[in-house]
N, C-alpha and C positions, 0 to 999 in steps of 0.2 A: 572665562575658559569654557569651551564647549564640552559638555559631558558625553562620554561614550558609554554605550551599554549593549547588552545582548539579551535576547528574549528566551534563550534556551540553547543548550549545548548537547551534542551527541553523547549518549550515555553508555554506549556499548564498549567504548575504548578503541584506541587506534588499531589494536590487534585483536579485537573482539573479546577482551578480557571478561566482560560481563556474560557473554554467551557461554564461555567455557566454564565460568563459575556456576552459572545456573544449571547447566547440564550435568556438571559433576554433583551438584546438590541433588538433582532429581534422580541420579543414579545411586545415591547414598554414599558418595565418596567425599562429600564436603558437608560439614555440619551447618546448621542454621546460623550459628555464631560466625563460622568461617565465611559463609556467604555474605553476611552483613558486613564483615570486615573488608571483604573484597569490594563491596559497594562504597564503603568509607574511603578506601584507597583511591578508587576512581574519582570520587567527588573531589577529594583534595587535589588530585593531579589536574583535574579540569578547571577548578577555580584558579589554581596557580597559573595554568597555561593562559587563561583569559586575562588575568591581571598582567602577566608578562607581555601579552600581545598589545597592551595599551588600553584595556577596557576598565573604565572607572567603577562601574557598578554592574558586576555580573549577577546572574540569577541564581537562586537556590530553589529547592523543591522542584526542579525540572528533571531530577533523577528519579527513575522508577526501576524496580526489579522486573516489571513486566509491562505495565501500561499506565499512563497518567490518568485515564478515565476510570480504570479499575481502582487506582489509588484513591481517587476522589470518592467513589462509591463506598469503598472500605472505610475511608476516613470519616464519612458521615453515617456509617453504620447502615447503609442501604444494602443489606445482605439478605438475599431471598431466604425464606425459612428453611429450605432443604439443606442449605450450607451452614446454618447457624451453629448447630451443635459442634461441628468440626472447627469452625472459626473460633468459637469460644474456648474449646479445649486446646487448640494449637493454631494461633492466628496465621502463622506463615503457611501451614498446610491448608488452612481454609482459604487463604488468599490464592494459592496456586490451584486449588480445586475449582474456584470460580473461573480461572483462566484456562485450565487444561482438563478439567474433569478429575474424578478420583474413583478408583476401583480397587479398594484394598480394605482389609480388616472388616469385611462385611458391609462396607459403605460403597454405594454405587451412585455416583453423581455425574450428570452431564456437565460440560462446560457451558458458560454463558455464550450467547450468540456473539459473533465477531463480524465487524464490517469495516469499511474504509473510512478513514479520518478525512472528511471533506473530499477534495479532489486529489489526494495523495495516495501513494502506495503503502502508507502506514495503516495498520489495522488496529482498531480499538475494541475493547470488550463492551458490549451494550448493557448498561445497568438495567435491572428489572425492578420496576416500582409498581405500586398498587394504590388504590384509593385509601386515604387515611394513613399513608406511609409515615412511620415515625423516623425521625432523624436524630442523631446524637453524635457528639465527637467521640471517635474511637481512636485512641492514641494521639500523638502530637507530631506526626511526621514533618509538616512544614516548619513548626517551631524548632524541632530538634535539628533539622538540617540547616536552618538559619544560624542556630547557636554553634553548630559544628564548624561552619565557615568562620564565624566570629572568633572562635577559639584559635583559628589559624591566622587571625589578624586581617581577615577579608570581610568587608561589609558587602552584603548581598541584598538583592530585592527578591523576596519569596514570590513564587509563581503559584497562582491558584486558577483552576478552571472556573469561570464565572457561573453563577447560579442559573442563569437563563440558558446558557450554552449546555450546562450539565443536564438540565431537564430536557432540552431539545435533543440531546444525544441519547437519552434514555428511552425505554419503552415501558408502557404500562401493560401488565399481563392481564388486566381485567377490562381493558378498553376505556378506562377512565381518562380524564384530562390531565396531562402531565403538569400543566401550568397551575392547576388547582392546588398543587403541592407546594407552591412557592412560599406561602406564608409559614408553612411548617419547616421549610428548609432555611429561610433567612435567619432565624435566631441562631442557628448553629454556625452559619457563616459569620455572623456578628460576634459570636463567642470566640471563634478562631481569630478574627481580626484583633479583638481585644488582647488575646494572648500574644499575638505577634507584636503588638505595640508594647506590651509589658516586657517582652524579650529584647526590645530595643530596635525593632525594624522601623526604618523611616518611611519606606515605600513598600507597597505590595502590588504586584502585577496581576491584574484580573483579566484572564484570557476570555474574550467573547467573540470568537470567530463567527458565531451565528449572525453577527451584525452585518456580514457581507452577503447574506442570503435574502431571498424573497420572504419577508416576514408577514404573517397574518396579523390582523389587529390585536388579537389576544397576546401574541408574543411581544409586540411593541409595548403594550400596556404592562406586560410582565417586566420589561426592562425599566419602565418608569417606577413601578412599585418596588422593584428590587433595589435600585440605587438610591431611591428616596429613603429606604429603610437602612441600608448599609452605611450611609454617610451620617447617621444620627449619633451613634454611640462612639465610644473610644476606639480609635483605629489609627493605623499609619495612613499616609497619603496613598491614594489609589491611582494607578495607571491603567486606564481602560485600553485593552489591547485587542482590537480586531485585526485580522490579516487574511491573506489568500485572495484578496480582491477589493473592488471598490465598495464603498459604503452606499453609493447610489442614493436611492430614496430613503435610506436609513441615516443619511448624513445629519439631517436636522436633529433626529433623535439622539444620535451618538454625541453630538456637540452640546446637547441640552442636558445631558445627565450630569448630576452634581459630583463629578469626580475631580481629581487634581491634575490629571494629565491624560492625553489621548495619543495613542499610537496610530500611525497611518502607513499603510503598505504602499510606498511610492515606487515600488518595482512593478506591481500589478496595476496600480492606479495613479500614475504621476499626474494625470490631468485633474485630479481632485484636490491638489494642494491649494489652489486659489480659493475654491469654495469652502474648504475646511478653515482656512485662515480667516475668511470673511465671517465665519460663524463661531469660531472658537472664542469663548469668553476671555476677557482680559485677565492676565495673570496665570493662565493655565499652561502647563508644559505641553509642548508638541514633541513627541518621539517620532523622528523621521526615519522610516525604514527604507534606506537607500541602497542597501547591498542585498542581492538576491539570496534568500535562505533556502531556495528550492532547486537551484541549478549550480553548475560548477564553473561557469565562465567568469573571467575577470570582469570586474565592474568598469563600466565606462565612467571613470572618475570625473572627467570634465562635465559630463551631463549631470551627475549626482551633485557635483559642487555648485552648479547653477541653481538647482532646487534648494540646496542647503543655504546658500547665500540669500536667496529671496526669502526663505522662511525666517532666517535670522533677522532680516530687516523688519519683519512684521511682528515677531514675538519677543525679540531681544535675545542676546547671547545667553543669558542665564536661564531662559525657558526653552531652549532648543537642545534636545538630545539626539544623538546620531546612533542608529541601530541597524541591524539586519531587518529585512522585510518581515520575517517570521522566525520561529525557532530554527536553529541550525541542525535540528534532529534529522533533517532530510538530506544532509550532505555528509561526505566522509570527513574524518577528523583532520588529517594533515597531509598536504601535498608533498612535503619534504620526504616522506617515506617512499615515494614513487621513484625508484632508481632506474627503472627500465623504460619509462616513457620517453619518446623522442623529444629532444630539447625544444623544438619549435612548438609542438603541441603542448608540452608541459608549461611553456611560457604563457599559454592562453588561459590557463586554468587557475581556479582558486577554491580551496577546500575550507573547512570551518576556521581553522587557525589563520589562514591567509585572509579570509573575509574579515576577521576581526582586525587584522593589520590594515585592510583597506579603510575600515571605519576610522582607525587611528589617523591614517593619512588625511582623510577628509577633515577631521577635527583639527589637525595641525594646520592644514591649509586655511581653514576658516579663521583660526587664531593667529595667522600670519607668521607661523614658524618657518624658518628658512629650510629646515629638514624636509619639508613637504615638496619642495621644487623638484628635487632629483627623483623622488618617488612618482610624482605626476608625469615627469618626462618619460620615465621607464614604462609607466602604464600606457602612455600614448603610443610608444614604440611597439609594445606587444599587441595592442589593438590593431594597429596598422599592419603589422606582420601577418596577422590572421586574415585580414581583408584581402591582402595581396597574394596569399598562398595558392599556388596551382593545385595543391592537394585537396582543396575544398570543393571546387566546381569542375564538373566534367560535362562538356557539351553534349556528348552522346546520350547522357541521362536526361538532360533537358529535352532533347529532340524526341526521345521515346515517350516521355511523359506528354509532350504536346500532341503526339499522334494517337493517344488513347481515344477510343470511340465508346459511346454508350453501350453498344452491343457487346463489348468485351466484358462488361460487368453484368451480363445476363446469362443464365444457363440456357442451353439449347431448347429445353422443354420445360413446361410448368411441373410443379412437384407431383401431382397425381400420375402423370406419365412416367416420371423418373421412378416413383415408388414401384410401379409395376415392373419396370426394367430391373430395379435393384432386387426385388423379391425373386425374380427369375435367376439373377446372377449369383445371389448370396445364399438363398435357401435357408433363412434363419427361422428358428422356432418363435412362438409367441413369447413375450417378455424376454427378448434376447439379453444376454449378459455380456458385459465388457468392463474394462477398467479405464481410467482416464489417461493413463500413459506410463508414468514412471513406476518402477518397483524399487524396493529398499536399496538405498545407496549405503551399503555396509562399509565398515572400516576397511575390509579387504578391497572393496571397489575403490574407495578413496585413496588408499595407499598405492594401489596399482597405477592410478592416474597420476599421483604425485611422482612416482618413480619414473613413469614415462616422460613427464614434463621435465624432470631433472636429468633425463638421459641415463638413468640407472636401469631402465628397462627399454629394450629396443622395440621398434615398431612391430616386428613380427611376433615378439613375445607378448606385447600388449594386445595385438589383434587376436592372438590365440586365447588370451585370458577373456577378452570381451565375447568371443564366440562361445566359450564355455559358459559364461554367465547368461548369455542370451538363450542358449539351448536349455539350460536349467530352468529359466523363466518360462519358456514356451512349453516345455514338458509339464511343468507344474500346472499351467493354465489348462492344458489338455486333460491332465489327470483329474482335476476337480470339475471340469465340464464347462468352462467359460466358452462362449460362442464366438465372439470376435476378439482376437488376441492382440496383444501389444508385445513389442520386443524388449521392453523394460528400461530402455534409455540408459544403459550402464556406461555408454561412451560420453554422456552429457554431464556437464558440471551444473548448468543452470538453464532454464528454459528460454531465456533471452540471450545470455552470454554465449551459449553454444552456437547459436545462429550468427550472432554478431561477429564471432571470431572467424567466420567463413565468408563474411560480406565485406567488401571494400567500403570505406567511409566510416568504419567503426574503430575505436581504440579501447584499450583495456588497462585497468590498474591492477596492482598486486594487493593493495590494502584499502581500496576504495569502498569499504563496507558501509552500508546503512541498515538500520533496523527496519524490518518489515512487521514483525510482531514478536513479542516475547524474546526468545533466543534465536529466532529466525532472522538471519541477516542475508542481504543480497549485495552483489557487487555490480551495480548497473554499468553497462557499456556506455561509452561516450560516442554519440553520433556527431562527428565533426565535419563530415563532407557528404557529397552525393553518394547514394547507395547503389552498389552493383553486386550481383552474384557472379563471381568468376567461374564457379564450377558447382555441380550438384553437392548438396550438403548432407542429405539423409538417405539417399537411394541405396548406398552400399549396405547399410545395416537393415533397412526394411526388406531389401531383396533377400539378404541372407536369412532373416527370420522367416520370411514366407517360404523359403526353400525347405524349412524344417517341418512344415505342417500343411495339411490339406484345408485347415480352417482359415477363414479370412484373417489377414494380418493388417492392422491399422498402420498407415504411415502417420507420423506424429510431427506436426509443425506448430510453431507459435505464430499467431496472427499478426498482421501489420499494426493494428492499433495497440496491441499489448507490447510488441517490440518497441514501439514509439513511447508508450507511457512508462515502461519500466527501464528506459534508458535515460541518460542525461542528454537532452536533445539540443541540437544546434539552435541558436537564437537569432541567426542571421537570415532565415527564410521562414515562411509560414509553415506551421506544423502539418497542415494538410498536405503540402507538397512533399515533405519528408515522408509522410505516411504513404502516399501514393508510390513513391520510389521503392519503399519496402514491399508494398503490395505487388509491384511488378516483378521484383526479385523472387518473391514467394510463388507467384504464378508460374514462373519457369520451373520451380521445384515441384509444384503440384503436377504439372504435365509430365515431368520426368518420372515421378513416382507412378503415375498411371501407366506410362509406357513400360515401366519395369514390372508390371503385373500386380500392382497394389490396387485393390478394388475398394478399399475404405480408407479415407484420408481425413484426419482430424486436424482442424486449424483452430487452435485455442485462442479465445478472446476474453479471458477473465477480466481484462481491464477496460472493456467497452464502456461500462457505466462510470467507472472511475474517471474517465476522460471528460465526462459531462461538465460544461461550464457551471459554475455555482448559481448563475441566474438563468431562469427558464427562458428568458427572451433570447438567449444565445444558444439554446439547445438545438434548434432545428438546423442551424448552419453546421454545428459540429456533427450531428448525427448523419447529415447528408454525406459529408466526406468520409466519416468513419465507416458507415455501412457500404458506401461505394468502394472503399479500399478493401474491405473484406470480400465483397463480391468480385472485385477485380482479381484478387488472389485465387478465388475458388472456382471461377466460372469457365475455365478453359478445358474442362473435362467432359467426357461423354455422359449420357443419362445414367448408365448402369454403374458409374462410379459414385459411391455414396460419400457425401461430404458431411462430416460432423464438426461441431464446434463445442467448446466448453466455457462456461462462465461460473465463477464462484464468488460468494459473499457479495451479492448484488441484489438490490431491490428492483424488481422488474415492472411493477404496476404502472409506473409512469413512462416507461420506454418500451412497453411490450410490442407496440406496432413496429418500432425500429428493429427489435429483435426478430420479429417475423419477416421484416423486409430483407434481413440478411440472407434469407432463403436457404439456410443450411438444411440438409435432409434430416439431421438429428442434432438436437441441442442437449447437452448434459449440464445440469445446474446443481448448485449446493442447496440442499433443503433439510439436511439432517439436524443441524443445530437449531433451526427454527421450527423443527417438527412439522415440516411441509407447509409452514405458513407462507413461504414464498410462492407456493402454487396458487395463492389467492389471485395473483395476476392473471391466471389462466381461466378464472371463473367467468369474468365478464367478457374477456376476449378469447374467442375460440381459436387457439393456436392451430394452424393447419398441418404442421409437419410432426415429427416424432420427438419425444422428450425422454431424457433419462434423469429423473429426480434422484439425487444422491441419497443412498439409504444408510450410510454411516459416515461419521465425522472422522476424517483421517488426521485432523489437527490435534486430536486427543489420543492418548494411549489406551483409552477405554475401548473394550471390544463389545459391540452390541450383540444381543442374542438374535437367533433366527426369527423368533416371534416379534421382536421389535421391528425388524426389517419388514416382515410381512405386514405389520400394523401400518408402517409408513407407506408401503405400496398400496394398501387398501385405501388410505387417505388419498393417494394419487389417483386411484381408480374412481374416486368420487368426483374428480375434476376432469380427468382425461379419459378418452376412449381406450380400452385395453390394447388395441392394436397400435396405439401411439407410444406405449410405455416401454422404455428400456430399463434395465436394472444395473446399477453401477455405484461405486463409491462417489463421494462428493468432490474428490480432487485426486491428484496423483499420490502415489504411495512412497515417494522418495525418502521422506523423513521417518518412516515407520520401520520397525524391525521385522524380520522374517517370521518369527513365531506368531505375533499378533496378526500379521498380514495373512498368513495361511488360514488361521482360524476364522478371521473375519470374512475372507473371500469364500471359504467353504460354506459358511452360514449364508452368505449372500446368494450363492448358487442354489442352495437348498430353498431359500425363500422364493426364488424364481420358479423352481420346480413345483412348490406348493401352489403357486398361482396358476401354473400351467395345468396342474391336476384339477384345480377347481374349474378352470375354463373347459377342460375336456369333459368333466362330469356334467357341467351345465349344458354342453352341446349335446 
């Protein structure tokens, strides 16, 4: 009988139960014990759901209250010294301080740096290590959650982030070699594996997604040392689990490691099956990742079945496991909750629960069960229905895309000429201040939106409410002295969803939530067809906001690459083509904003780096079409119209030339959590245009002082020319409250004034 398994399940709950519990705890409305009980209830529900869907061996320890990398650092006591006193006194408070910062009871702690998990939109907390780092087991979370499932009568496979990937994801604060810490780390892993075996675990899943990256020789040697050591002592069987891409030149290494099973992502790399089978030692389990854990389209089961049957002939029925390509963390929980989706579109989709059902169908088909025939026939009919649907392809979109010329992706004049025109048009002071776009989405704002959507508030009433919120936001910015204003985006639910709702080719769910970080959840749109802009999307609110003030008002758009990356994208055409379709739709919006009198337009691209392929050999092709798409959206305006873009939580050192090639007049970037470390990219490469390095971290409730912001700006001045520097937060303020926003922005404006005063005195 073919064994079915899963590599991880969404932990937030079908209705974001974890989000609500976390935020209630942070507000002081839910005790630590009640929060832990909410976690236990979710875990039990998800284990039961997976077993009921036909999964023989579900995972455990894939659940986290915030982030699995943070869990690993905490488990191995890799806690930076500044957090240790709090973590020892109150472990849960210390854990959340690492994630969110802490500013209470005389304690003032910054949060850890946060960045993207490989090429996904999930963010992880970056562990901080140093030379001579000590590791020790702190608690027993993997063992406890394994035993928790066992008490429910469910055998699970505990999941651990592997030691090499953990070190690769970490940073050393003293510049020392991360992999030099491996010998200190391995005994703690071995101790944990021994405890899991003692608890009765038969298998442990060791996640090593770093195996799909370009690895330096020292990283490959670290893998050899790590698994030679971990397979010596008492332990369960080990399933080595890379995912998100092909093993490529690491294939020989992965196959040679002395583990008991190897997972293969056959969605991203189906072509590797033959090579892996040729090198897989006899008797080793192959976990075949045949169902896409990253997207929401139904699996082409006939194709997957061909791969599974061939693998079975090579390794035998008892050594083949069927699984998703990666953890299902990246998809919503259950399609059955979507009552409003159009039936044909819904029939093309598969969420986490449905994906487990597809794995069960594949296993039943392999094992010759008659029940599989009807399920396979149904899957074929749904796939054919999507191919034939007239809703998917629009000839006029293809014709416009084919007519695009290189000149359309170029501004009329080079940046120096545009700068002169913009200085004359805008008249901004040195160190101009602005924000990234959104202002606090209060309960009042969310309730008004909900009432409007449920028709309890008519359009006139809703517009009047939004006008009042917008005017309040504009007056506040004028009062504290911000130079380039924003309208606050009170009409917007999400920076991608808002635009997708106004573009043809997009569809939306009610409960299609996925975790971005911590309690932050997003509901990605579904791009199912060709993209068209039927009407202006943002002009009404930008024009209204500009009518309230004499100061420049920024038009706010989400860029084509970010709309693409933060959506579930159609898989029946090249991503580059879909991105260019979005770019053309946004180009129309940009020119309409300019015609409406908006002189500053921000086109956010926080996902540019996230979209990079994991292998450097594929970067150039991606960056070519990604940069072209941005420029296509931005280049239809006059010289005096200032184009901004924004990027957050990205390392720029290795793509800085592509960032410059976007040719935005101003780029704002996240630098506060890294204490301006990200500006290192601008040391060797002289960035030609203007830059707003974020001076405070909006993902934490902590409010920085004016002197902290001045200190960060002084670090920026060491790298950038004063006339290049803008002053802004590191991201939008949507998730923050008004009291902290007021205080932080007042301090930010004061920091800019201090620098202006110094500049004037020096002159």
